KOLBA-640501 format. One line per 4 residues: their letters; for each residue x, z, y of C-alpha. Coordinates in Angstrom, 1 decimal, decimal comma. Layout:
residues N
A) X:Z:Y; ...
//
This chain:
residues 361
MRSF) 9,3:-13,2:-16,9; 6,1:-11,3:-17,0; 2,9:-11,8:-15,1; -0,1:-9,4:-15,3
MPTK) -2,7:-8,7:-12,7; -6,1:-7,8:-14,3; -8,0:-6,8:-11,1; -11,0:-8,9:-10,4
VFCG) -10,8:-9,7:-6,7; -13,7:-10,8:-4,4; -13,0:-11,9:-0,8; -15,3:-12,7:2,0
ENCL) -18,1:-11,3:4,2; -20,7:-9,3:2,2; -18,7:-9,8:-1,0; -19,5:-6,3:-2,1
ILNK) -23,3:-6,6:-1,6; -23,4:-10,0:-3,2; -21,6:-8,7:-6,3; -23,2:-5,2:-6,5
HLFK) -24,4:-5,8:-10,0; -20,8:-5,4:-11,2; -20,9:-1,7:-10,5; -23,5:-1,3:-13,2
ALGE) -21,0:-2,5:-15,8; -18,7:0,4:-14,9; -21,3:3,1:-15,5; -24,2:5,1:-14,3
KALI) -22,4:7,8:-12,2; -19,8:7,2:-9,5; -17,5:9,4:-7,5; -16,6:7,9:-4,2
VCGR) -13,1:8,9:-3,0; -12,3:8,4:0,7; -11,1:10,1:3,9; -13,2:12,0:6,3
SSAA) -13,9:9,2:8,8; -12,5:5,7:8,1; -14,9:4,8:5,2; -17,9:5,6:7,4
ASGA) -16,5:4,0:10,6; -15,7:0,8:8,8; -19,2:0,3:7,4; -17,8:0,1:3,9
LDDV) -19,4:3,4:2,9; -22,8:2,3:4,0; -22,5:-0,8:1,9; -21,3:1,1:-1,1
LAAL) -24,2:3,6:-0,9; -26,7:0,8:-0,5; -25,3:-1,1:-3,5; -25,3:2,0:-5,7
TDEG) -28,8:2,9:-4,7; -30,0:-0,6:-5,4; -28,4:-0,5:-8,8; -29,8:2,9:-9,7
IRYE) -26,3:4,5:-9,9; -26,0:8,2:-9,1; -23,0:9,2:-6,9; -21,2:12,0:-5,3
IYNG) -18,6:11,8:-2,5; -15,2:13,3:-2,3; -14,0:12,8:1,3; -11,1:15,2:1,4
VLNN) -8,2:12,7:1,0; -5,3:13,5:3,3; -3,4:10,9:5,3; -0,5:11,3:2,8
PTVL) -2,3:12,5:-0,3; -0,5:15,2:-2,3; -0,6:15,6:-6,1; -2,9:18,6:-5,6
NAYE) -5,2:16,5:-3,4; -5,6:13,9:-6,1; -6,0:16,6:-8,7; -8,8:18,1:-6,8
AGGK) -10,6:14,8:-6,6; -10,1:14,2:-10,3; -11,6:17,6:-11,0; -14,7:16,8:-9,0
AAEF) -15,1:13,5:-10,9; -14,8:15,4:-14,2; -17,3:18,1:-13,1; -19,8:15,5:-12,0
GADF) -19,4:13,5:-15,2; -18,5:10,3:-13,3; -18,2:7,1:-15,3; -16,1:5,4:-12,6
IIGI) -14,5:6,0:-9,2; -14,9:4,0:-6,0; -12,0:4,2:-3,6; -12,7:3,3:0,0
GGGS) -10,0:3,3:2,8; -6,4:2,5:3,4; -3,6:3,1:0,9; -4,0:6,9:0,9
PLDA) -7,7:7,0:-0,4; -7,0:4,1:-2,8; -3,9:5,7:-4,2; -5,7:9,1:-4,5
AKAA) -8,6:7,4:-6,3; -6,3:5,9:-8,9; -4,6:9,2:-9,6; -8,0:11,0:-9,6
AVYA) -9,2:8,6:-12,3; -6,3:9,8:-14,5; -6,9:13,5:-13,8; -10,7:13,0:-14,5
TNRI) -10,0:12,1:-18,1; -6,9:14,1:-18,8; -7,3:17,8:-18,0; -3,6:18,3:-17,4
EPME) -1,5:20,3:-14,9; -1,0:18,5:-11,6; 2,6:17,4:-12,2; 1,9:16,3:-15,8
IYGE) 0,5:13,0:-14,3; 4,2:11,9:-14,2; 4,4:12,0:-17,9; 2,5:10,4:-20,8
TKNL) -1,3:11,0:-20,7; -3,5:10,8:-23,7; -6,7:9,3:-22,3; -7,2:6,2:-20,3
PLPV) -8,3:6,8:-16,7; -11,8:6,1:-15,4; -12,3:2,6:-14,1; -11,8:2,2:-10,4
AAIP) -13,3:-0,1:-7,8; -11,2:-0,5:-4,7; -12,4:-1,3:-1,2; -9,6:-1,6:1,4
TTAG) -10,4:-0,9:5,0; -6,9:-1,7:6,2; -4,9:-4,9:5,8; -1,6:-3,5:4,7
TGSE) -1,1:-1,6:1,5; -2,4:-4,0:-1,2; -3,2:-0,9:-3,2; -6,4:-2,6:-4,4
VTPY) -4,4:-4,8:-6,7; -1,5:-2,6:-7,8; -1,0:-0,2:-10,7; 0,7:2,4:-8,3
SVLT) -0,4:5,7:-6,8; 2,0:7,2:-4,3; 1,7:10,9:-3,9; 3,5:13,5:-1,8
IDRE) 5,3:16,3:-3,6; 7,9:18,3:-1,6; 11,0:18,0:0,6; 13,3:16,9:-2,3
NPKV) 10,8:14,2:-3,4; 8,6:13,4:-0,4; 6,7:10,7:-2,2; 6,8:9,9:-5,9
TVKG) 4,9:7,0:-7,5; 2,6:7,3:-10,6; 2,4:3,9:-12,2; 1,1:2,1:-15,3
DHMF) -0,9:-0,9:-16,3; -3,9:1,4:-17,0; -4,0:2,2:-13,3; -5,0:-1,2:-12,0
PKLA) -8,4:-1,2:-10,3; -11,0:-3,1:-12,2; -12,7:-4,5:-9,1; -11,5:-5,1:-5,5
FLDH) -13,8:-6,1:-2,6; -12,0:-7,6:0,4; -14,3:-7,9:3,4; -12,6:-8,3:6,8
RYTK) -15,5:-6,6:8,5; -14,3:-3,3:7,1; -11,0:-3,7:9,1; -12,8:-4,3:12,4
SLPA) -12,8:-0,7:13,5; -9,0:-0,2:12,9; -7,2:1,2:16,0; -4,8:-1,3:17,5
DVAV) -1,7:0,6:16,4; -2,9:1,0:12,8; -3,6:-2,8:12,6; 0,1:-3,4:13,6
HTAL) 1,5:-0,8:11,3; -0,5:-1,9:8,3; 0,4:-5,6:8,8; 4,1:-4,5:8,9
DALS) 3,5:-2,6:5,6; 2,3:-5,8:4,0; 5,2:-7,7:5,4; 7,7:-5,2:4,0
HAVE) 6,0:-5,6:0,6; 6,5:-9,3:0,6; 10,0:-9,2:1,9; 11,1:-6,5:-0,5
SILC) 9,6:-8,5:-3,4; 11,8:-11,5:-2,6; 14,9:-9,2:-2,2; 14,3:-7,4:-5,5
KRNS) 16,2:-7,9:-8,7; 12,9:-8,4:-10,5; 11,9:-11,3:-8,3; 10,7:-14,3:-10,4
YISE) 9,3:-17,8:-9,7; 5,8:-16,4:-9,7; 6,4:-13,3:-7,6; 8,4:-15,4:-5,1
YIAR) 5,7:-18,0:-4,7; 3,1:-15,3:-4,0; 5,4:-13,4:-1,6; 6,3:-16,5:0,4
EAIG) 2,6:-17,3:0,8; 2,0:-13,8:2,1; 5,0:-14,0:4,5; 3,8:-17,4:5,8
ILGE) 0,4:-16,0:6,7; 1,8:-12,9:8,2; 4,3:-14,9:10,2; 1,4:-16,8:11,7
EIEN) -0,9:-13,8:12,2; 1,1:-10,6:12,7; 1,4:-10,9:16,5; -2,4:-11,3:16,7
TLKY) -2,5:-7,6:15,8; -1,4:-7,0:19,4; -4,4:-8,9:20,8; -7,1:-6,3:20,4
PINP) -9,8:-6,8:19,2; -8,4:-9,0:16,5; -10,6:-12,1:15,9; -12,4:-12,3:12,5
KSRE) -10,4:-15,2:11,1; -7,1:-13,4:11,7; -8,5:-10,2:10,2; -9,6:-12,2:7,1
RLLY) -6,2:-13,8:6,7; -4,3:-10,5:7,2; -6,4:-8,9:4,6; -5,8:-11,8:2,2
ASML) -2,0:-11,7:2,9; -1,9:-8,0:2,3; -3,6:-8,5:-1,1; -1,0:-11,2:-2,0
AGVA) 1,9:-8,9:-1,0; 0,4:-6,3:-3,3; 0,3:-8,7:-6,2; 4,0:-9,6:-5,4
ITHT) 5,2:-6,0:-5,6; 3,1:-5,5:-8,7; 5,4:-7,9:-10,4; 8,7:-6,7:-8,8
GTTI) 8,3:-3,2:-7,3; 9,9:-2,3:-4,0; 13,4:-1,7:-2,7; 15,2:0,8:-0,5
IHSM) 12,9:0,2:2,5; 10,1:2,1:0,8; 12,1:5,1:-0,3; 13,8:5,3:3,1
GYSL) 10,4:4,8:4,8; 8,9:7,7:2,9; 11,6:10,0:4,3; 10,8:8,8:7,9
TYFM) 7,1:9,5:7,2; 7,7:12,9:5,7; 10,4:14,2:7,9; 9,7:12,4:11,2
DMPH) 6,0:11,9:11,0; 6,2:8,1:11,4; 3,2:6,2:10,0; 4,2:4,4:6,7
GFAN) 3,9:0,9:8,0; 5,7:1,8:11,3; 8,6:3,3:9,3; 8,9:0,2:7,0
GALL) 8,7:-2,1:10,0; 11,5:-0,2:11,8; 13,7:-0,5:8,8; 13,2:-4,2:8,3
PPFL) 15,8:-5,3:10,9; 18,8:-3,3:9,5; 17,7:-4,2:6,0; 17,6:-7,9:6,6
RRAE) 20,9:-7,8:8,5; 22,4:-6,6:5,3; 20,4:-9,1:3,3; 22,0:-11,9:5,4
KYAP) 25,4:-10,7:4,3; 24,8:-9,8:0,6; 21,8:-12,0:-0,3; 21,9:-14,9:2,2
REAA) 19,9:-17,3:0,1; 17,0:-14,9:-0,3; 17,2:-13,8:3,3; 16,9:-17,4:4,4
KVFS) 13,7:-17,8:2,4; 12,2:-14,9:4,4; 13,0:-16,4:7,7; 12,0:-19,9:6,6
AMHL) 8,6:-18,6:5,4; 8,1:-16,9:8,8; 9,2:-20,1:10,7; 12,0:-18,1:12,4
PGID) 15,6:-19,4:12,8; 17,2:-16,1:11,7; 17,7:-12,4:12,1; 17,9:-12,3:15,9
EFCE) 14,5:-13,8:16,3; 13,1:-11,5:13,6; 14,4:-8,5:15,4; 12,8:-9,7:18,6
LISR) 9,5:-9,9:16,8; 9,8:-6,4:15,5; 10,7:-5,2:19,0; 7,5:-6,7:20,3
LLPN) 5,4:-5,1:17,6; 7,2:-1,7:17,7; 8,5:-1,3:21,3; 9,1:2,4:21,1
IPKV) 10,9:3,2:17,8; 12,4:6,7:18,1; 16,1:7,1:17,4; 17,3:9,1:14,4
SEED) 19,9:11,8:15,0; 23,1:12,0:13,0; 21,9:15,2:11,4; 18,5:13,8:10,4
AEMM) 20,0:10,5:9,1; 22,4:12,5:6,8; 19,5:14,7:5,5; 17,2:11,8:4,9
ANVS) 19,8:9,7:3,2; 20,5:12,6:0,9; 16,9:12,5:-0,2; 16,1:8,7:-0,2
IKNK) 19,3:7,8:-2,2; 17,9:9,6:-5,2; 14,9:7,3:-5,5; 14,9:5,0:-8,5
NILQ) 14,0:1,9:-6,5; 17,6:1,8:-5,3; 18,4:0,2:-8,6; 16,1:-2,7:-7,8
NLWS) 17,9:-3,7:-4,6; 19,7:-7,0:-4,8; 22,9:-5,4:-3,6; 24,5:-2,0:-4,3
VTKD) 23,7:0,7:-1,8; 25,4:4,0:-1,1; 24,2:7,1:0,7; 26,4:6,2:3,6
DEKA) 24,8:2,7:3,7; 21,3:4,3:4,0; 22,5:6,7:6,6; 23,8:3,8:8,7
MFLE) 20,5:2,0:8,4; 18,6:5,1:9,6; 20,9:5,3:12,6; 20,4:1,6:13,4
I) 16,6:1,6:13,8
//
């Protein structure tokens, strides 16, 4: 059993401003990596700029992160960091900007070809400070960067202990501006992380304890995402649970839900958390059959009797899940079955199994 999570996490209102002096320890020049609108709309960018100005740290902004960042997207951000001479990177946003920031930190110190990030790199990446504006991905505490490549490999993960952010600031105020549907989808993303962690071969006493804590909070709060605007206490708890679920998958990795979800996102344009949420019912139906002890832990943590009640919850959260055609299910199963995380699933899965799951959503 191995436990390692070196990110220093701060939670609470104004936690970034109250700890702004910590940026100074990372360097004198920062590249801010974010999307075009969410960082500013959340208020996080204003706080970061004020903190950097107060600390006398120079900065530039790269705000070109795509909704599903590509390898070239992160490579471009890394090139800007290198050109500016940045000492560290600040990622602001949901999973896409945070993942792009971590990959950009690698590119900034290793002038490699874009796809060479998936091999060994010589130099350590720049330090990263992560500021989530969604309560779902947990990317602020993981050593993963998920990037889009092509139709054969829609999303492929870069990972390594050197990619953990140094700092993470969790302020629920930054999630206040989330659209209602995004709040639901990101909460489902966090739930899928925690559920997959328990149903992963790498599950341990430590990861399971953390995952069950996350599931318990999400079970109490996830339906509050339908009551817009979400109250501050719920936003704070959802953000905390998302972080815990990120810690859980840091220890275990994910299972087939994520690789199958990537195909739904890439080929059917489903938001990532929506796709994962849609896959949870067919996944947990199989878990009841092949891993009943672990499935029972999930339902118990959510205070649900079993799979039927769980499926009813998902139908309330996602009332309009589009059906997948036979042809699309075959095509996506051919892609997702190649993902390495199939080996981490608690039970063996074939291409036909994945096709059937696509057809059941």
